[in-house]
N, C-alpha and C positions, 0 to 999 in steps of 0.2 A: 685906631684903625679906621680907614675910610669905609663908607657904606658899601662900596663896591667890593672891598676886600672882605668885609664882614659876611656878605652874601656868599662869596666864594668859599670861605672857610666852612660855613655852616652847611654847604652841600655835602661835606665829607667828614666834618667833625660834628659832634652833637650840637644841634641848634639850641639857643637859649629858650627852651620851652619846657613846660612841665611834662607834657605828653610827647615824648620823643620817639618818632618813628624810626625804624631802621634806616640808616643813611642810604640814599641812592648811590649806587656804585660809581666811584670814580677810580677805576682800577689803578690809578697811579698810587693808590693807597698802599702803603706798606704796613708793616707790622710792628715792629716793636723795639727798638733798642733804645734807649735814650739816655738816661742819665747815669752812665757808668761813672760815678764820681771818682772812682779810685784810679783814674788814669793820669791826671796831669803831672803829679809829682810822686814818683814811687820812692819817697824818702822816709816813709815810716816803716814800722815793723811789718813782718809778713802777714800779720793778722788784721792790720788796718791800713787805710790809705787816705790821702788828703787831696781834696780839690777845692781851691778857693777857701781854704781854712776849714772845710767841713769834713768831718771824718765819717767814713762808711766802711763796713766790713769788706775787705778786699776779696773775700771768697765769693761775693756777689758778682764780681766782674772778672773776666778772664782774658788778659791781654795777649797771651802767647799761644799756649798749646792747643787752644780750642778753635783755631782757624781751620776751616775746611780746605784741604788742598785739592781743588778741582783742577785736574791736569793742566799744567802750564809751566813755562820756563821759570827758573829761579831768578830773583831780582839781580843777582850778580851779573847776569848778561845784559842788564839795563845800562851798565856803566859805559858801554861802547856804542849805545844806540845813536842813530842819526835822526835829526829832526828837520822838518821843513818849516819855512815861513815863520809862523807865530811863535814857536818855541825856540828861544835863544838858548845859548849854552848856559847862561846864568839861570834862566828859568828852569832849564832841564836839571841843573844841579839841585835847585830847591825842591823840585818834584821828587828827584831821586832820594834826597834826604828824608822826606816824609814817607816815601814808599818803602823805605827800609825799616820804618817803625811798625810795630805790630798793631793790628786793629784790636779793638776791645769788644768782646761779645757780652751779651746780657740775655735775659729771658723775660717772658711775660710776667712772671711772678715778681721779679725784681723791679720791672718798670712800674707795676701797680704800687708796690710798696714805696718806691721813691717818689712817685707822683703824689702819694698820700702824705709824704714827708715822714715816713716811719724811721728814716735814718737821721732825723733832726730832733732836737729837744722840743720844738714846737711844730705843729702840723699845719694848722689853718689860721686864717685871720680871725681874730676875736669877733664874735657876733655874726658870722656869715654862715647861714644854713644851720639846720638842726639835725638832719638825718644823715646817715652814712652815705657818702657819694654826692652830697649837695654842697660841698665846701669848695672854696676857691683856694688855689695854690698860694702860699705865702711868697712874698718877694724873695725870701731867702731860698726857697725851693727853686724859683725861676732863675736866680743868679747861679745857683748850684748847677742846674741843668745847662744853662748857657755856657758856663765855664767848661763843662765836659764837651759840649758840642764844638766850642772853639778849638779844643784840642783834637777831637776825634774826626771831625768832618774833613779837614785838610788831608789827613792820613788816608781816609777812605777814598777821597777823590784822587789822590796821587796814585794809589794802587790801580784805579781804573784808567787813569791817563796813560800809565805805563802799558797796561794791557791793550788799550785802544791803539797805541802807537806801534805795537809789535805784532798784532795778530795778522797772520799771512792772508793775503788777498783782500780781506775786508778793510784793512787799514787804508787801502788805496781808493776806496769808494767815497765819492764826494759827501754823501750823507754821514758816513762814519767820521770823516774828517771834521764835519760841522759839529758833531756830538763831542768829539775830542776837544775842539776849541771851546765849546760851551763849558765842559768840565774844567778846562784850564782857566777860563775866565772866573768861574766860581771859586776855584782853588786860590787864585791870586787875590780875590776880594777877601776871602777868609783869612789868609795869612797876613793881610795888611791890618787886621784888627788887633788891638792890644791882647796879649796872651792872657792877661788876668782881667776877668770881668768881676768887679768888686762892688758896684753900686747900681742903683735903680736906673740911672741915666744911661750907663753903659749897656745894661741889659735891654733897655728899650731900643737903643740904637741897633744893637745886635739882632733883635727880633725883626726889625724892619729889613735888615740885610737878608735874613733868612726867608722872610716872606718873598722878597724879590727872587732869590735863588729857587725857592719852591715853585713859583710861577714860571720862571724861565725854563725849568727842567720838565714842565708838565707834558710837553709833546715828545719827549725823548723816545718813548716806546715806538711811536709811529715813525720817528726819524730813523731809528735803527732798523725798522721794518723796510723803510726805503732803501737802506744800505744793503739789506739782504736781497731785495728786489733787483737793485743795481748789480749785485754780484751774480745773481742768476742770469741776468740779461748779458752781462759781460762774458760769462763763460759760454753761453749759447752762441754768442756772436763771434767767439774766438778771440776777443780782445784780451782775455787773460787765459792762461793755461789752467785746465781743470786738474785737480789733484788726481794722481793715478788711482787712489783708493776709491774715487767716485765714478770711475769709468767702468761701465758695465762690460763684462766679458762676453755677454751673450745677446745683448739688445742693441739694435740699430734703428735709427729713424728711417722714414720713407726715402730720404735722400742718401741713405747709406752711411751717415755719420753715427758715431758711437753715442748711445744714450748716456746722459750724465745722471747718476743717482745722487741727488743732492743730500739725501738723508744719510749718506755714508761719509759726508765731509765732517769727520769726527772733530778735527781741530777747531773748525768754525763753531760747531755745536757746543764744545766745551767752553769756548770763549763766551758765547752768548749765555750759557748757564751761569758762568761767573758774573757776567755783566748784570744780568737781571736780578740775581740773588742780591748782589751788592746794591743795586738801585732800590730794591724793596727796602733794604736796611737803611739807606740814606734818607729815603722819604719817610720812613717810620721815625727816625731820629728827629727830623725837622717837624714832621706832622705832630708827634706827641708833644713836643715843646710848644708849638704854636697853639695847639688845642688846649693845653694847660692855661694859656693866657686868655682863653675865651670864658664867657660866663659859665658857671658850673651847671651840670645837668645830672639829674638823679641817676645813680648806678654807673656813671662814667668816671674814669680816671684818664684824662686825656682822650685818646682815641679808643681806649680799651673799655668795653662794657663788661662789668662784673656779672651781669645777668643776661648774657647773649642768648636769645631764643632761636635755635635752629629752625623751629617750626615757623616763626614769624618771618625769618629771612627767606626761607624756602617759598613761603607764600608770595612775598614781594618779587622774588626771582621768577616765579611762575607768571605773575602779572606782566613783568617786563618781557619775558621770553614769548608769551602768548601774543603780546602786542607786536613784536618783531615778526613772528611767524604769520600772524594774520595779515600784516602789512604786505608780506611777500606772496602768500598763497591764498589769502582770503578766508582762512580758517586755521584752527590750531587744535591739537589733541588735548583731551582732558588729562589732568594730572591728579592723582590720588595720593594723599599723604597719610601714612600710618606710623605707628610706633610711639615713641616717647614725645608726645606733643607738648608736654609740660616741662620738658627739660630746659634748664638754663645753665650756663657755665661761662667763665671769663674768656673772652676772645675779642678780636677786632671785627665788628660786624661787616665793614666794607670788604674785607678780604673774603669772608665766607659768602657774601652776596656775589662777588665776582666769580668765585668758583662755581657756585650753584647756577648762576645765570649761564655760564659757559656750558656746563653739562646739560642743562635743560634745553637750551636752544639747539645744541647738537642733536639731542634726542628727538626734539620736535621736527627738525629738518629731516632727519633720517626717516622718521615715521611717515611723514607726508610724502617724501620722495619714493619710499618703498611701496606704499599702499595706493598712492595716487590721490590727487586733490579732491576727487569726487567720492572717495571711499568713506566708510565709517571707520574712523581711526581707533585702534585699540588704545586704551589709556596708558599713559606713562605712570609708573609707580615709584614713589619716594618713600623709603623706610628710614626712620630715625631710631637708631639702636643705642642703648646705654644701660648699664647696670651699675650697682654700687661698687662692684669690684672690677669693673672694666677699666682697662688702661686707656682706651680711647672712646671718644664719641664717634660713632660711625654712621655715615649717611650713604644710603644706596639709591642710585637712580637706575631704574630698569625700563628698557623700552623694547618694542617689537618692530624695530626699524630696519630689519634685514641684516644687521651685524656688520662686521668689518672683516675682510679677507685676512687670513693669517699672515700673508706676505706683507700686509700693510700695518700690522700691529706695532712694529717698531717705529714706523714712519709717523704715526700720530703724535709722537713726542718731538718731532723735528721742527725746527724753526724755518726750515727751507722747503718744507713739503706742505701743500694744501690742495684740497680737492675743489676749491672754489674756482669759478670761472676766471680765466686770466684777465678779462676786462674788468671784473670786480676788483681783483688784486691791484691792477693798475690805478683804478679809481680810488682805492683806499689809500695807497701810498701818496697819491696826489692831493689827498684831502688833508688840509692843514688844521687839524683839531688839536686843542690843548688839553685833552683828556685821553687816557689810555683806551677808554671804551665807553660807549653809551648806547642807549636804545636807538639812536640815530644811525648806528652802524648797520651794514648788511648782516643778514643771518649767518653768512659764511664769508670770511674775508681774508685776513692776512695769514691764517694758519698758525697764529701765535697763541690762540686761546688756551689750548690744553697744556702746552709746556709752561706758559706763564701761570696758569692755575696751579699746576703742580709745584711751581716755585713758591707760590703763596702758601700752599699747604705745608711744604717742607720747611719753610722759614721758621715756623713754630714747632718743628719736630714731628709734623704729620706727614701725610702722603696721599697720593691718588693712584689707584690701580684700575685698569680696564680689563674686563673679561668679555669676550664676544663669541657668539655662535653664528657663524656665517649662514645666511638664509633664514635667520630668525630674529635675533636682536642682540643688544649689548647691555651689560651691567657695569656701572661705574661705582666705585667705592671711594668715599672720602674719609680719611682717618684724621681726627683732630685730638691731640693730647688733652686730657682732662685737667692735668695738674699745672700746666704752664711753666714747667721748670726746665724745658729743653733750651739749650743755648743756641744763639744765632749760628747758622752754618756759614761763617764768613769765608769768602773765597780769598785766596792769597793772590 
């Protein structure tokens, strides 16, 4: 791998150093699926499955019944869909064939076990490392993972291509068409690879292909945000008809036109939920594999840290959020952390950092706006709760930033609703960055932060909830499963 690529991977994967700091967030970071070995050939008994000649318990992977049906049309309606330009009838048929195949879900626990090689008779290269977590993946593990990805990624991409091609209104936005063509390009590259990856040379070539796909898709979140921005602009200008459900019965603009309530465009929001959950999964699949190919780091299996410290991640998120707040306002509220500061559990640190950074910068912005830049700000409080019998690790972020009006509570989860200045939104969608989020972003921007954060939490079976007292402040609760046995919520 080139020096340039090595630098890029280590900003989001564990760097090859003994003292590994929590990764700086690159919210393109996804979570977890990766080596569901049991997919390629369902030719064995119901209790085992084979991929590239390697047997793993089929119970670890769940190709059919565990896909999450986030409201959408069945694929049978795809047979008669029309395509423009890039997608010929032959390509559409190939996409359709893959989209009819079930996706395969996994869980955090399975990813760690397969990354350690627990489904193989040999786990690590002889003589590499001495402590748990300091081992390099064997070539056999990498071939096994690559074989699964060769099977699984075209299926996942095909599902999203279908969805991108059929979603009302958004499918006609230029940026959404660009994303669809991007997914199609990656799909065609993957299906052109031999179906069986059986040796080190094939695995090495496949890894280079996936590095290119991972980099190419880095800016998709911002690109889709552009699509949402284009849709809002097109509806406001009258270029496209607004869905009846989004037209307010009681509100009109100063010029007498009906106000469009974008947060009530349920079909668009359902599509974006499906898209982003799937995107997290795809980037976890690729990210876990590419990370396994990097030099080993203590306590890490790929992108998963077996001893993730919420306290350390919150501290780093506070530093980043304070930097962003100070840059905008000249000062930032103090943050006090209490609770289980010694707690560690298996998780993907970049995901938790993304979530905590979003919640903290929202709290800081609200606190400064509510009290004024010259005031003495009340502190923001973070509590980390966990007990031996707890189902979840729970992190609470509490501020005194004036709260959220009850009428806006549903809107905070909308991809089409933001309280940021329209000029900032326009600047954000014009900014061509290849990461989903960084400290270079404005304190408030696309309005995607909370819904994307909730998707990251839900991906491993957790959740985020918000409770607010208008006129006082807001409490945000992050729930993270301790056991890591929740399956991916794969959208159909």
